[in-house]
C-alpha positions as CSV (number, residue, x, y, z in Angstrom):
1,M,100.2,115.5,83.8
2,A,100.9,118.7,82.0
3,R,98.7,120.6,84.5
4,A,100.7,119.1,87.4
5,S,104.0,120.0,85.9
6,L,102.8,123.6,85.4
7,L,101.6,123.8,89.0
8,A,105.0,122.5,90.2
9,V,106.9,125.1,88.2
10,T,104.5,127.8,89.3
11,F,105.1,127.1,92.9
12,L,108.9,127.0,92.6
13,L,109.0,130.3,90.8
14,A,106.5,132.0,93.1
15,A,108.2,130.8,96.3
16,G,111.5,132.0,95.0
17,T,110.1,135.5,94.4
18,A,108.1,136.0,97.6
19,L,108.7,139.2,99.5
20,A,111.3,139.1,102.3
21,G,109.9,137.8,105.5
22,D,107.1,135.9,103.7
23,A,106.7,132.2,104.1
24,S,105.3,130.3,101.1
25,F,104.6,126.6,101.4
26,G,104.6,124.0,98.6
27,P,104.7,120.2,98.5
28,L,107.5,118.1,97.2
29,W,107.0,117.1,93.5
30,N,108.4,114.2,91.7
31,P,110.6,115.0,88.7
32,T,107.8,114.6,86.1
33,G,105.3,116.7,88.0
34,E,103.0,113.6,88.1
35,C,102.4,113.7,91.9
36,N,103.2,115.6,95.0
37,T,103.3,115.0,98.8
38,E,100.0,116.8,99.4
39,A,97.7,115.6,96.6
40,N,99.1,112.1,96.4
41,T,99.5,111.0,100.0
42,G,102.2,108.3,100.3
43,E,102.8,108.0,96.5
44,W,106.5,108.3,95.4
45,L,107.6,108.7,99.0
46,R,108.4,105.0,99.4
47,P,110.1,102.8,102.1
48,N,113.5,101.3,101.6
49,L,112.9,97.7,102.5
50,G,116.6,96.7,102.4
51,T,117.9,93.8,100.4
52,A,115.9,90.9,98.9
53,N,116.6,88.9,102.1
54,D,115.2,91.7,104.2
55,I,111.9,92.3,102.5
56,V,109.7,89.6,104.1
57,P,108.3,89.6,106.6
58,L,107.4,93.2,105.8
59,K,108.9,95.6,108.3
60,T,107.6,98.9,107.0
61,R,103.9,99.7,106.0
62,I,102.4,102.9,104.8
63,Y,98.8,103.9,104.6
64,A,96.7,107.1,104.4
65,T,95.1,108.2,107.7
66,K,92.4,110.6,108.7
67,E,94.7,111.8,111.5
68,A,96.1,114.8,109.8
69,V,96.8,118.6,110.1
70,T,95.7,119.5,106.5
71,D,93.0,118.3,104.0
72,G,91.9,115.4,106.3
73,V,94.6,113.0,105.2
74,A,98.2,112.2,106.2
75,M,100.8,109.5,105.7
76,K,101.1,106.9,108.5
77,I,104.1,104.7,108.6
78,V,104.3,101.6,110.8
79,Y,107.8,100.3,111.5
80,E,108.4,96.8,112.8
81,K,111.5,95.6,114.6
82,G,114.4,95.6,112.1
83,S,113.0,98.2,109.7
84,T,115.5,100.4,107.9
85,G,113.4,103.4,109.0
86,V,114.1,105.0,105.6
87,L,111.6,106.7,103.2
88,A,113.0,107.8,99.9
89,F,111.6,110.6,97.6
90,E,113.3,111.1,94.2
91,K,112.9,114.8,93.8
92,G,112.3,117.3,91.1
93,K,114.4,120.5,91.0
94,I,113.9,122.6,94.1
95,N,114.5,126.4,94.4
96,T,117.6,126.5,96.7
97,S,116.8,130.1,97.8
98,L,113.9,128.7,99.9
99,A,114.4,128.2,103.6
100,G,114.3,124.5,103.6
101,F,112.1,121.4,104.1
102,T,109.2,121.4,106.5
103,L,106.7,118.9,107.8
104,Y,104.3,118.1,110.7
105,A,104.8,114.9,112.6
106,K,103.8,112.9,115.6
107,A,104.7,109.4,116.7
108,S,103.6,106.6,119.0
109,A,106.7,107.2,121.1
110,P,109.6,109.8,121.0
111,L,112.0,109.1,118.2
112,K,114.9,110.7,116.4
113,F,114.3,111.7,112.8
114,R,116.3,113.4,110.1
115,T,116.4,114.3,106.4
116,C,119.5,113.5,104.3
117,T,120.3,112.2,100.8
118,N,122.1,109.1,101.9
119,V,122.3,107.2,105.1
120,G,126.0,107.8,105.4
121,Q,125.6,111.5,105.4
122,E,125.9,113.3,108.8
123,T,122.9,115.5,109.5
124,K,121.5,116.5,112.8
125,P,118.2,114.7,113.8
126,V,115.2,116.2,115.5
127,E,113.2,114.5,118.2
128,I,109.6,113.8,117.3
129,G,107.1,113.5,120.1
130,T,103.7,112.1,120.6
131,E,101.8,115.3,119.8
132,W,101.6,117.2,116.5
133,K,104.5,119.6,116.0
134,K,106.0,121.4,113.0
135,Y,109.6,120.5,112.2
136,D,111.8,122.6,109.9
137,F,115.0,121.5,108.2
138,P,117.0,124.5,106.9
139,F,118.8,123.8,103.6
140,K,122.0,125.5,105.1
141,D,122.0,123.1,108.1
142,I,121.6,119.9,106.1
143,G,123.8,120.9,103.2
144,F,121.0,120.6,100.6
145,N,121.6,121.4,96.9
146,N,120.1,120.1,93.7
147,D,122.9,117.5,93.4
148,W,120.7,115.5,95.8
149,W,118.8,113.2,93.5
150,Q,116.7,111.9,96.4
151,I,115.5,113.1,99.8
152,L,115.6,110.5,102.6
153,F,113.4,110.8,105.6
154,Q,114.9,108.6,108.3
155,V,113.9,107.3,111.7
156,M,117.2,106.8,113.4
157,G,117.6,103.2,114.4
158,P,117.9,100.6,115.4
159,I,114.1,100.1,115.5
160,E,113.5,97.5,118.2
161,Q,109.7,97.5,118.5
162,R,106.6,98.4,116.5
163,T,106.5,102.2,116.2
164,W,104.2,104.4,114.1
165,L,104.9,107.8,112.7
166,I,102.5,110.2,111.0
167,L,103.8,112.8,108.6
168,D,101.8,115.6,107.0
169,R,102.2,118.9,105.2
170,I,105.6,117.6,103.8
171,G,107.2,120.2,101.6
172,V,109.4,123.3,101.3
173,E,109.0,126.8,102.7
174,G,110.6,130.1,101.9
175,P,112.1,132.6,101.9
176,A,111.5,132.1,105.6
177,F,109.8,129.4,107.7
178,D,106.3,130.0,108.9
179,A,106.2,129.4,112.7
180,N,102.4,129.1,112.9
181,P,100.9,128.1,109.6
182,K,97.1,127.6,109.4
183,I,96.3,124.0,110.0
184,E,93.0,122.1,110.5
185,P,93.7,119.0,112.5
186,T,91.4,116.0,112.0
187,T,91.2,112.7,113.9
188,G,90.4,109.0,113.1
189,P,89.4,106.3,113.4
190,D,90.2,105.2,109.9
191,D,87.7,103.3,107.8
192,T,88.7,99.7,107.2
193,L,88.0,97.2,104.5
194,S,87.8,93.4,105.1
195,S,89.3,91.2,102.5
196,K,86.0,89.3,102.4
197,D,84.4,92.4,100.9
198,M,86.8,92.5,97.9
199,L,87.0,88.8,97.1
200,Y,84.4,87.1,95.0
201,G,83.8,83.5,93.8
202,A,86.1,81.6,96.2
203,E,84.0,78.5,95.5
204,N,85.1,78.6,91.9
205,L,88.7,77.8,93.1
206,A,87.7,74.6,94.9
207,K,90.1,72.5,92.8
208,T,93.0,74.7,93.6
209,L,92.1,74.6,97.3
210,E,92.0,70.8,97.2
211,R,95.4,70.8,95.6
212,L,96.8,73.0,98.3
213,K,95.3,70.8,101.0
214,A,96.9,67.8,99.3
215,K,100.3,69.6,99.1
216,K,100.5,69.1,95.4
217,P,102.6,71.4,93.1
218,L,101.0,74.0,90.9
219,K,101.8,77.2,89.0
220,I,100.3,80.6,89.3
221,Y,100.3,82.2,85.9
222,A,99.8,86.0,86.2
223,L,98.9,87.5,82.9
224,G,98.5,91.3,83.1
225,D,99.7,94.8,82.4
226,S,102.5,96.8,83.9
227,V,101.3,96.1,87.5
228,T,101.8,92.4,86.9
229,A,105.1,93.2,85.1
230,G,106.4,94.9,88.3
231,A,106.7,98.4,87.0
232,Q,108.1,100.8,89.8
233,T,108.3,97.9,92.3
234,M,111.9,98.8,93.2
235,R,111.1,102.5,94.0
236,G,112.8,103.3,97.4
237,T,114.2,99.7,97.6
238,W,116.9,100.3,95.1
239,A,119.0,97.2,96.0
240,V,116.4,94.9,94.5
241,K,116.0,94.8,90.7
242,V,112.5,94.6,89.2
243,E,113.3,91.3,87.5
244,D,114.5,89.8,90.8
245,G,111.4,90.7,92.7
246,V,108.7,88.4,91.2
247,R,108.4,86.7,94.5
248,F,107.4,90.0,96.1
249,R,104.7,90.9,93.5
250,Y,101.1,90.3,94.5
251,F,101.0,86.8,92.8
252,G,104.4,85.8,94.2
253,T,103.1,86.9,97.6
254,L,100.1,84.6,97.1
255,A,102.5,81.7,96.4
256,R,104.5,82.4,99.6
257,L,101.4,82.8,101.8
258,W,99.7,79.7,100.5
259,E,102.8,77.7,101.0
260,E,103.1,79.0,104.6
261,E,99.4,78.3,105.3
262,F,99.3,74.8,103.8
263,A,102.9,73.9,105.0
264,Y,104.6,72.8,101.8
265,K,106.8,74.0,99.0
266,G,105.8,73.7,95.4
267,I,103.8,76.8,94.3
268,T,105.6,78.6,91.4
269,P,104.6,82.1,90.4
270,V,105.0,82.8,86.7
271,A,105.1,86.5,85.5
272,C,103.4,87.3,82.2
273,G,103.2,91.0,82.5
274,H,103.3,93.7,79.7
275,G,103.5,97.4,80.3
276,G,100.8,99.4,78.4
277,W,98.9,96.4,77.2
278,T,95.1,96.2,77.1
279,T,93.0,93.1,77.7
280,K,92.5,92.5,74.0
281,K,96.2,92.8,73.3
282,L,97.0,90.3,76.1
283,L,94.5,88.0,74.4
284,D,95.8,88.4,70.9
285,E,99.6,88.5,71.6
286,A,100.5,86.9,74.9
287,L,97.9,84.4,76.2
288,Q,98.7,81.5,73.9
289,K,102.5,81.5,74.0
290,E,103.0,82.6,77.6
291,V,100.2,80.8,79.3
292,L,98.2,78.2,77.3
293,D,101.2,76.5,75.7
294,S,102.5,75.4,79.1
295,A,99.7,75.7,81.6
296,T,97.8,72.5,82.7
297,A,94.4,71.9,84.3
298,D,96.1,71.9,87.7
299,D,97.3,75.5,87.4
300,L,95.8,78.7,88.5
301,V,95.6,81.6,86.0
302,I,95.3,85.2,87.2
303,L,94.0,87.7,84.6
304,Q,94.8,91.3,85.7
305,S,93.9,94.3,83.4
306,G,91.6,97.3,82.9
307,G,93.9,100.3,83.5
308,N,95.2,100.6,80.0
309,D,91.8,99.8,78.5
310,I,90.2,102.8,80.2
311,A,93.1,105.3,80.8
312,Y,94.6,105.0,77.3
313,A,92.4,103.1,74.9
314,G,89.2,104.9,75.6
315,S,87.3,101.8,76.9
316,N,84.8,101.6,79.7
317,P,83.8,98.9,82.3
318,E,81.3,97.2,80.0
319,R,83.8,96.9,77.2
320,W,86.4,95.7,79.6
321,K,84.0,93.1,80.8
322,A,83.3,91.9,77.3
323,D,87.0,91.7,76.5
324,M,87.8,89.9,79.7
325,K,85.1,87.3,79.0
326,Q,86.8,86.5,75.7
327,L,90.1,86.1,77.6
328,I,88.5,83.8,80.1
329,A,86.9,81.6,77.4
330,K,90.3,81.0,75.9
331,V,91.9,80.2,79.3
332,K,89.1,77.7,80.0
333,T,90.4,75.5,77.1
334,K,93.3,74.7,79.5
335,T,92.0,75.3,83.1
336,D,88.9,76.5,84.8
337,Q,90.9,77.7,87.8
338,I,90.8,81.5,87.0
339,M,91.0,84.6,89.1
340,V,90.3,88.1,87.6
341,V,91.9,91.1,89.1
342,D,90.8,94.6,88.1
343,S,92.7,97.8,87.9
344,T,94.8,100.0,90.2
345,V,94.1,103.7,90.1
346,A,95.6,107.2,90.4
347,A,94.3,110.0,92.6
348,T,92.7,111.6,89.5
349,G,92.0,110.6,86.0
350,P,89.6,108.3,84.1
351,I,89.9,105.1,86.1
352,I,89.0,106.5,89.5
353,K,85.9,108.1,87.9
354,V,84.6,104.7,86.9
355,A,85.9,102.7,89.9
356,D,82.4,101.7,91.0
357,G,81.6,100.5,87.4
358,L,84.8,98.4,87.3
359,S,83.9,96.8,90.6
360,K,80.4,96.0,89.4
361,A,81.8,94.6,86.1
362,L,84.2,92.4,88.0
363,Q,81.4,91.0,90.2
364,E,79.3,90.3,87.1
365,I,82.2,88.5,85.4
366,C,82.7,86.3,88.4
367,A,79.0,85.4,88.5
368,D,78.6,84.9,84.8
369,E,81.8,83.0,84.1
370,K,82.1,81.1,87.4
371,V,85.6,82.4,88.1
372,A,87.1,84.1,91.2
373,G,87.8,87.8,91.5
374,A,89.9,90.2,93.5
375,D,88.7,93.7,93.5
376,L,91.9,95.7,93.6
377,T,90.0,98.8,92.4
378,K,87.8,98.7,95.5
379,L,90.8,98.2,97.8
380,L,92.4,101.4,96.6
381,T,89.2,103.5,96.3
382,Y,86.8,102.5,99.2
383,R,87.8,105.6,101.1
384,G,87.8,108.0,98.2
385,P,90.5,109.5,96.0
386,K,92.5,111.3,98.8
387,F,93.3,107.9,100.3
388,A,94.0,106.0,97.1
389,C,97.8,106.4,96.7
390,A,99.3,105.0,99.8
391,L,100.3,101.6,98.2
392,L,101.6,103.2,95.0
393,A,105.1,104.1,93.9
394,N,103.7,106.2,91.1
395,D,100.3,106.5,89.4
396,Y,98.9,103.0,89.0
397,H,102.0,101.1,90.1
398,P,102.6,99.6,93.6
399,D,106.1,99.3,95.0
400,F,107.2,96.0,96.7
401,M,105.4,97.0,99.8
402,G,102.2,97.7,98.0
403,H,102.3,94.4,96.1
404,I,102.9,92.5,99.3
405,V,99.9,94.2,101.0
406,I,97.7,93.5,97.9
407,G,98.8,89.8,98.0
408,E,98.0,89.7,101.7
409,M,94.5,90.9,101.0
410,I,93.9,88.4,98.2
411,A,95.4,85.3,99.9
412,P,92.3,84.8,102.2
413,I,90.3,83.7,99.2
414,L,91.7,80.3,99.8
415,T,93.0,80.4,103.4
416,G,89.7,81.8,104.7
417,K,91.6,83.9,107.2
418,H,90.4,87.3,106.3
419,K,92.4,90.5,106.9
420,M,91.5,94.1,107.5
421,Y,93.0,97.0,105.6
422,P,94.6,99.0,107.1
423,E,95.5,96.7,110.0
């Protein structure tokens, strides 16, 4: 994180002191220097999904695509009818002596697109076409200054049909804009992952499946770290508070999708998430009072962890596996309906370095303990680090959109209707 912040500051200073007529490009950075629009494709630049009543069905989806002009990866946004068309980026300080914002874009059909700081602001849109083109947004034309706490990238609506937009090389340039920067366009198709390749041990949830088929009530207890706690879920969708968004988290999405599939109401998601906690701390300080004291043999318990174990506690996949087995043993005193979910990742850092080891450990846990598993690590890393961030609000934490997509990919473990990511 310290290195990222230094790079951000270095760019802002360098761009501000470039020789007259030069055009220096740099990505947009978040306020902490944790991520930027080039190295963390899609991260922090999140969709505004509207109000709580607007969020589902999901009308805006983001994923990383090979169809790009730089570094072989870009941000693809798919808008459905009724989407707000808004992406929000909470910014760090920007050198206002630069020329302005810049990006490359192309769309499935011509659309009007603008940058602003709130949707009530009047700024002139550009028309994006179906071929790659560079678009510049001079600070002087859009009235930019550092009082803008966020930058909005908006497709001007109303959006009446499915439309996709690809954005790449999003950043700032100055003191002048570069009319012909060096680019290296790449094309797809994008590699996909089937949900059946990230879900293990469905047979171990046979009791839960029978309960769903019989339309009987059950609870889904989700015990986990800050991902389960909903950290950063509201990013971009500021109208919905974290605590009001349990139904949009991955386990709340499971409840909704299973109710839809089995045509009844009665599945209750229960959030037992704790930011910064390791598997062992969840075992020692939360499991009994938050799960075992109230869960019954009819309930499903999801155990989600691993990120804090490895990123902050110096653990490794084998140690995580051993700790998770202890957690499972305690849960089995109440119910044998258990699903283990491994860790999210960041584009760099200790977790992505051991991603294959985490996936292997998860599969071994499922085989040894006769539990189900959802390989979240694999979902985020199957295409490599450059493509790992498109579901994330910040490092490790999905926003509401990311949670819903994750839930959609886990739900087939009981519906049998497998999905592909990206669609």
